[in-house]
Kinemage of the C-alpha trace (Angstrom):
@kinemage 1
@onewidth
@group {chain A} dominant
@subgroup {mainchain}
@vectorlist {calphas} color= white
{ca met a 1} P -107.694 0.469 -62.746
{ca lys a 2} L -109.673 3.401 -61.456
{ca ala a 3} L -107.710 6.433 -60.080
{ca asn a 4} L -108.209 7.650 -56.442
{ca met a 5} L -109.910 10.806 -56.730
{ca arg a 6} L -109.834 11.857 -53.192
{ca val a 7} L -107.971 14.931 -52.013
{ca gln a 8} L -107.585 16.322 -48.680
{ca phe a 9} L -107.032 20.123 -47.659
{ca ala a 10} L -107.615 22.033 -44.267
{ca gly a 11} L -109.031 18.897 -42.597
{ca ile a 12} L -111.560 18.397 -45.182
{ca glu a 13} L -111.597 15.289 -47.457
{ca leu a 14} L -113.466 15.620 -50.819
{ca met a 15} L -114.506 12.727 -52.893
{ca asn a 16} L -112.748 14.471 -55.851
{ca pro a 17} L -111.260 17.817 -56.314
{ca val a 18} L -113.882 19.536 -58.367
{ca ile a 19} L -116.080 22.045 -56.571
{ca ala a 20} L -118.856 24.344 -57.872
{ca ala a 21} L -117.858 28.015 -57.476
{ca ser a 22} L -119.691 30.752 -55.527
{ca gly a 23} L -122.271 32.668 -57.318
{ca thr a 24} L -122.642 30.140 -60.115
{ca phe a 25} L -124.395 27.209 -58.138
{ca gly a 26} L -126.922 29.180 -55.947
{ca tyr a 27} L -127.246 27.535 -52.691
{ca gly a 28} L -126.715 23.960 -54.150
{ca val a 29} L -130.206 22.690 -53.836
{ca glu a 30} L -131.304 24.444 -57.013
{ca phe a 31} L -128.956 22.276 -58.925
{ca glu a 32} L -130.036 19.039 -57.387
{ca glu a 33} L -132.323 17.950 -60.369
{ca ile a 34} L -129.634 18.738 -62.907
{ca val a 35} L -126.447 17.765 -61.330
{ca ser a 36} L -125.586 14.654 -59.354
{ca leu a 37} L -124.354 16.347 -56.145
{ca arg a 38} L -122.986 12.792 -55.319
{ca arg a 39} L -120.383 13.050 -58.147
{ca ile a 40} L -118.930 16.360 -57.195
{ca gly a 41} L -116.501 17.278 -54.551
{ca gly a 42} L -118.584 20.035 -53.166
{ca phe a 43} L -119.956 23.491 -53.668
{ca val a 44} L -119.497 27.009 -52.528
{ca thr a 45} L -122.914 28.888 -51.815
{ca lys a 46} L -123.652 32.432 -53.006
{ca gly a 47} L -122.080 35.043 -50.746
{ca ile a 48} L -124.181 34.995 -47.442
{ca ser a 49} L -124.500 38.239 -45.602
{ca arg a 50} L -125.923 39.295 -42.326
{ca glu a 51} L -128.980 40.611 -43.923
{ca pro a 52} L -130.566 40.076 -47.214
{ca met a 53} L -129.134 41.853 -50.057
{ca pro a 54} L -130.995 42.534 -53.298
{ca gly a 55} L -127.963 43.010 -55.471
{ca asn a 56} L -127.219 45.557 -58.081
{ca pro a 57} L -129.818 46.999 -60.535
{ca pro a 58} L -129.932 45.473 -64.178
{ca pro a 59} L -128.290 45.203 -66.463
{ca arg a 60} L -125.779 43.301 -64.450
{ca leu a 61} L -124.542 40.442 -66.676
{ca ile a 62} L -123.119 40.522 -70.160
{ca glu a 63} L -121.313 37.969 -72.505
{ca thr a 64} L -117.880 38.777 -73.766
{ca ala a 65} L -115.738 37.128 -76.388
{ca ala a 66} L -114.310 34.767 -74.194
{ca gly a 67} L -116.263 34.645 -71.033
{ca met a 68} L -118.760 37.224 -69.234
{ca ile a 69} L -118.628 40.389 -67.104
{ca asn a 70} L -121.002 40.192 -63.983
{ca ala a 71} L -121.989 42.830 -61.419
{ca ile a 72} L -124.706 41.024 -59.628
{ca gly a 73} L -123.657 42.455 -56.602
{ca leu a 74} L -123.891 39.568 -53.994
{ca gln a 75} L -127.719 39.244 -54.018
{ca asn a 76} L -128.661 36.763 -51.469
{ca leu a 77} L -131.414 35.852 -48.771
{ca gly a 78} L -129.334 36.476 -45.702
{ca val a 79} L -127.957 33.999 -43.204
{ca glu a 80} L -131.175 33.184 -41.207
{ca arg a 81} L -133.194 32.276 -44.311
{ca tyr a 82} L -130.215 30.308 -45.591
{ca ile a 83} L -130.006 28.317 -42.456
{ca ala a 84} L -133.739 27.844 -42.313
{ca glu a 85} L -134.720 27.427 -46.000
{ca lys a 86} L -131.567 25.946 -47.931
{ca leu a 87} L -128.955 24.265 -45.685
{ca pro a 88} L -131.393 21.541 -44.338
{ca ala a 89} L -131.796 19.933 -47.958
{ca met a 90} L -128.129 19.407 -48.326
{ca arg a 91} L -128.258 16.792 -45.600
{ca arg a 92} L -129.412 14.367 -48.415
{ca tyr a 93} L -125.792 14.454 -49.921
{ca pro a 94} L -123.343 13.861 -47.023
{ca thr a 95} L -120.453 13.375 -49.494
{ca cys a 96} L -120.843 16.856 -51.058
{ca ala a 97} L -119.034 19.364 -49.018
{ca val a 98} L -120.860 22.677 -48.331
{ca ile a 99} L -118.570 25.504 -48.281
{ca val a 100} L -120.450 28.833 -47.338
{ca asn a 101} L -119.134 32.029 -48.908
{ca val a 102} L -119.417 34.772 -46.300
{ca phe a 103} L -119.484 38.526 -47.118
{ca gly a 104} L -119.839 41.756 -45.252
{ca tyr a 105} L -119.339 45.481 -45.512
{ca gln a 106} L -117.313 45.452 -42.272
{ca val a 107} L -115.476 42.951 -40.263
{ca glu a 108} L -118.322 42.939 -37.768
{ca asp a 109} L -120.657 41.714 -40.447
{ca tyr a 110} L -118.478 38.704 -41.371
{ca ile a 111} L -118.096 37.740 -37.592
{ca ala a 112} L -121.834 37.904 -37.225
{ca val a 113} L -122.580 35.549 -40.247
{ca ile a 114} L -120.012 33.136 -38.955
{ca glu a 115} L -121.173 33.077 -35.371
{ca arg a 116} L -124.620 32.389 -36.589
{ca leu a 117} L -123.448 29.685 -39.192
{ca asn a 118} L -121.471 27.991 -36.327
{ca gln a 119} L -124.805 27.091 -34.753
{ca ala a 120} L -125.874 25.099 -38.051
{ca gln a 121} L -125.103 21.527 -39.075
{ca gly a 122} L -123.766 20.171 -42.434
{ca ile a 123} L -121.212 23.071 -43.229
{ca ala a 124} L -117.710 22.000 -44.040
{ca ala a 125} L -115.755 25.291 -44.130
{ca tyr a 126} L -116.139 29.047 -44.711
{ca glu a 127} L -114.976 30.789 -47.792
{ca leu a 128} L -114.264 34.527 -46.681
{ca asn a 129} L -115.110 36.713 -49.852
{ca ala a 130} L -112.439 39.258 -49.474
{ca ser a 131} L -112.257 39.960 -53.119
{ca cys a 132} L -115.650 40.796 -54.821
{ca pro a 133} L -115.244 43.767 -57.214
{ca asn a 134} L -118.971 44.235 -57.566
{ca thr a 135} L -119.761 46.092 -54.426
{ca arg a 136} L -118.957 49.542 -53.292
{ca his a 137} L -117.975 48.478 -49.910
{ca gly a 138} L -116.486 45.397 -48.335
{ca gly a 139} L -115.256 42.566 -50.549
{ca ile a 140} L -112.364 43.821 -52.682
{ca thr a 141} L -111.510 46.646 -49.997
{ca phe a 142} L -110.438 43.722 -47.674
{ca gly a 143} L -108.585 41.995 -50.496
{ca ser a 144} L -106.576 44.918 -51.803
{ca ser a 145} L -105.178 45.943 -48.369
{ca ala a 146} L -102.863 43.469 -46.551
{ca glu a 147} L -103.499 45.199 -43.195
{ca met a 148} L -107.268 45.142 -43.516
{ca leu a 149} L -107.050 41.354 -45.009
{ca val a 150} L -105.017 40.297 -41.857
{ca asp a 151} L -107.453 42.051 -39.480
{ca leu a 152} L -110.302 40.054 -41.267
{ca val a 153} L -108.781 36.824 -41.092
{ca thr a 154} L -107.495 36.973 -37.782
{ca arg a 155} L -110.915 37.909 -36.379
{ca ala a 156} L -112.727 35.390 -38.537
{ca lys a 157} L -110.471 32.630 -37.283
{ca gln a 158} L -111.027 33.661 -33.746
{ca ala a 159} L -114.800 33.515 -34.206
{ca thr a 160} L -114.920 30.057 -36.477
{ca arg a 161} L -115.465 26.698 -35.482
{ca arg a 162} L -114.681 25.485 -38.981
{ca pro a 163} L -111.801 26.112 -41.656
{ca val a 164} L -111.409 29.253 -43.163
{ca ile a 165} L -110.574 29.463 -46.979
{ca val a 166} L -109.948 33.127 -48.047
{ca lys a 167} L -110.947 34.039 -51.396
{ca leu a 168} L -108.062 36.446 -52.858
{ca ser a 169} L -108.513 39.069 -55.490
{ca pro a 170} L -106.432 39.027 -58.663
{ca asn a 171} L -106.804 42.972 -58.719
{ca val a 172} L -103.680 43.599 -56.603
{ca thr a 173} L -100.066 44.377 -57.087
{ca ser a 174} L -98.870 40.955 -55.784
{ca val a 175} L -100.854 37.995 -55.177
{ca pro a 176} L -97.982 36.067 -53.376
{ca ala a 177} L -97.762 39.163 -50.790
{ca met a 178} L -101.492 38.847 -50.185
{ca ala a 179} L -101.481 35.075 -49.926
{ca gln a 180} L -98.663 35.277 -47.412
{ca ala a 181} L -100.734 37.813 -45.371
{ca ala a 182} L -103.737 35.566 -45.162
{ca glu a 183} L -101.549 32.622 -44.127
{ca gly a 184} L -99.950 34.594 -41.631
{ca ala a 185} L -103.213 35.680 -40.223
{ca gly a 186} L -104.315 31.996 -39.819
{ca ala a 187} L -106.069 31.246 -43.092
{ca asp a 188} L -106.392 27.418 -43.495
{ca ala a 189} L -106.498 27.599 -47.389
{ca leu a 190} L -106.747 30.012 -50.197
{ca ser a 191} L -109.097 30.224 -53.326
{ca leu a 192} L -108.045 32.092 -56.172
{ca val a 193} L -108.703 33.933 -58.220
{ca asn a 194} L -111.966 35.839 -58.258
{ca thr a 195} L -112.758 37.937 -61.321
{ca phe a 196} L -111.003 40.692 -62.976
{ca leu a 197} L -112.230 44.277 -62.697
{ca ala a 198} L -113.527 45.013 -66.138
{ca leu a 199} L -115.518 47.555 -68.242
{ca ser a 200} L -117.668 47.142 -71.413
{ca ile a 201} L -118.866 50.166 -73.144
{ca asp a 202} L -121.760 50.497 -75.853
{ca val a 203} L -120.286 52.642 -78.438
{ca glu a 204} L -123.576 53.784 -79.613
{ca thr a 205} L -124.920 55.001 -76.360
{ca arg a 206} L -121.598 55.935 -74.943
{ca arg a 207} L -122.624 54.211 -71.764
{ca ser a 208} L -121.437 51.073 -69.918
{ca arg a 209} L -123.236 47.846 -70.704
{ca leu a 210} L -123.762 47.395 -67.009
{ca ala a 211} L -125.881 49.477 -64.665
{ca asn a 212} L -123.053 49.363 -62.163
{ca thr a 213} L -120.640 50.657 -64.667
{ca thr a 214} L -117.800 48.117 -63.784
{ca gly a 215} L -118.084 44.268 -63.238
{ca gly a 216} L -116.157 41.379 -62.805
{ca leu a 217} L -114.753 39.444 -65.830
{ca ser a 218} L -114.569 35.664 -65.602
{ca gly a 219} L -114.351 32.760 -67.952
{ca pro a 220} L -111.718 31.240 -70.330
{ca ala a 221} L -110.328 34.727 -71.206
{ca ile a 222} L -108.621 34.762 -67.735
{ca lys a 223} L -107.494 31.145 -67.225
{ca pro a 224} L -103.892 31.709 -68.206
{ca ile a 225} L -103.450 34.534 -65.838
{ca ala a 226} L -105.313 32.738 -63.135
{ca val a 227} L -103.076 29.567 -63.487
{ca arg a 228} L -99.996 31.945 -63.397
{ca met a 229} L -101.351 33.519 -60.236
{ca val a 230} L -101.905 30.005 -58.587
{ca trp a 231} L -98.454 28.921 -59.376
{ca glu a 232} L -96.954 32.068 -57.949
{ca ala a 233} L -99.110 31.730 -54.674
{ca ala a 234} L -98.396 28.030 -54.303
{ca arg a 235} L -94.644 28.734 -54.198
{ca ala a 236} L -95.146 31.447 -51.541
{ca val a 237} L -97.219 29.753 -48.978
{ca lys a 238} L -97.661 26.438 -47.432
{ca ile a 239} L -101.381 26.134 -46.884
{ca pro a 240} L -103.452 24.539 -49.696
{ca ile a 241} L -105.023 26.407 -52.771
{ca ile a 242} L -108.206 25.942 -54.691
{ca gly a 243} L -107.709 27.143 -58.084
{ca leu a 244} L -110.355 28.865 -60.356
{ca gly a 245} L -110.752 30.945 -63.301
{ca gly a 246} L -112.041 29.748 -66.768
{ca ile a 247} L -112.100 26.131 -66.058
{ca thr a 248} L -114.395 24.751 -68.658
{ca thr a 249} L -112.764 21.171 -69.375
{ca pro a 250} L -110.969 18.427 -67.472
{ca glu a 251} L -107.588 19.415 -69.019
{ca asp a 252} L -108.211 22.819 -67.311
{ca ala a 253} L -108.545 21.439 -64.085
{ca val a 254} L -105.233 19.493 -64.575
{ca glu a 255} L -103.408 22.659 -65.403
{ca phe a 256} L -104.394 24.323 -62.151
{ca met a 257} L -103.351 21.178 -60.176
{ca leu a 258} L -100.151 21.025 -61.945
{ca ala a 259} L -99.571 24.662 -60.876
{ca gly a 260} L -100.134 23.923 -57.218
{ca ala a 261} L -103.882 23.686 -56.737
{ca thr a 262} L -105.118 21.068 -54.427
{ca ala a 263} L -108.704 21.314 -55.763
{ca val a 264} L -110.539 23.456 -58.330
{ca gln a 265} L -113.619 25.476 -58.671
{ca val a 266} L -115.901 25.613 -61.691
{ca gly a 267} L -117.823 28.776 -62.144
{ca thr a 268} L -118.702 30.595 -65.413
{ca ala a 269} L -118.915 27.323 -67.279
{ca ser a 270} L -122.100 26.505 -65.465
{ca tyr a 271} L -123.936 29.107 -67.069
{ca ala a 272} L -123.414 27.631 -70.545
{ca asp a 273} L -123.691 24.017 -69.148
{ca pro a 274} L -125.498 23.589 -65.792
{ca arg a 275} L -124.000 20.181 -65.526
{ca ala a 276} L -120.335 21.469 -66.035
{ca thr a 277} L -119.096 20.666 -62.697
{ca glu a 278} L -120.108 17.129 -62.837
{ca arg a 279} L -118.956 16.763 -66.414
{ca ile a 280} L -115.511 18.130 -65.456
{ca ala a 281} L -115.363 15.866 -62.442
{ca gln a 282} L -116.154 12.739 -64.418
{ca gly a 283} L -113.700 13.831 -67.066
{ca leu a 284} L -110.907 14.286 -64.603
{ca glu a 285} L -111.160 10.757 -63.460
{ca his a 286} L -111.276 9.549 -67.188
{ca trp a 287} L -108.092 11.822 -67.752
{ca cys a 288} L -106.321 10.320 -64.901
{ca thr a 289} L -107.129 6.711 -66.047
{ca arg a 290} L -105.903 7.367 -69.544
{ca his a 291} L -102.784 8.960 -68.260
{ca his a 292} L -102.075 6.358 -65.822
{ca val a 293} L -102.294 8.747 -62.908
{ca ser a 294} L -103.253 6.520 -59.896
{ca arg a 295} L -103.884 9.213 -57.506
{ca val a 296} L -105.227 12.808 -58.514
{ca ala a 297} L -103.311 14.257 -55.560
{ca asp a 298} L -100.206 13.323 -57.293
{ca leu a 299} L -100.963 16.100 -59.989
{ca ile a 300} L -100.715 18.849 -57.178
{ca gly a 301} L -97.689 21.111 -57.868
{ca ala a 302} L -96.319 18.622 -60.434
{ca leu a 303} L -95.305 21.339 -63.126
{ca asp a 304} L -92.112 20.467 -64.765
{ca thr a 305} L -90.045 23.724 -64.910
{ca ser a 306} L -86.750 22.015 -65.615
{ca pro a 307} L -84.786 23.441 -68.788
{ca arg a 308} L -86.131 22.230 -72.163
{ca ser a 309} L -83.431 20.094 -73.997
């Protein structure tokens, strides 16, 4: 008997809980000849800003022992071109939820993007990027200050016509405290974690391997920490959580769900395998069937923490 793979969060129903993460799946349409967009729960766009952004100068992506460090800098074509050139094609895939990652240097930038996106059709939710470590202003600035995060989320909720997912930073003293701040300000859901601030040095030149000096570490190296942070946040808030950080296998997705995630995002794995999101979605269904899990939603928060005998 096939497992029921549908999950619901923040008023959104996904055909399965596997979503492609922001910054690793373009605007969705770039992957339609590689990935079956009808077989994944959804995807999150690249960070969309008020005006086009060129991103950081190269080199801006390097491989590490168990992942990668990136300093792309939120390169994107801006909200107007996104609506005109990218979003219309996604109407061919009504079962694939389109979540738009929204970025700004100031709160007013976020609001301007949201207000423009409100006029467009085919968007399921907004993911507020309050955690990118690869820009000098915005992003992580909001994610590291509870007061600023509350202001951003409050104003975004006032402006939006759609659910607001807040993407939290792991580069803070207390993820549960920031999760509670976002929830208190009206966030409909959370996604965590974003990348960890990192530095890689070329010992021959004594210079950083990235032009931006620092970047964000992602991939399998961060997964155990990300799972722990999802578990901590899930115990601190009542709103749903999307877990991400180093997911490369269906079993990784199961870990995040047992820790309390309602859905998961696949990011860095798509660089090595462009079909990773689809592969993990199918593999998760097979895992549920093999383990006699009739509803994937039953995995959410099902971590057994009882004393070992």
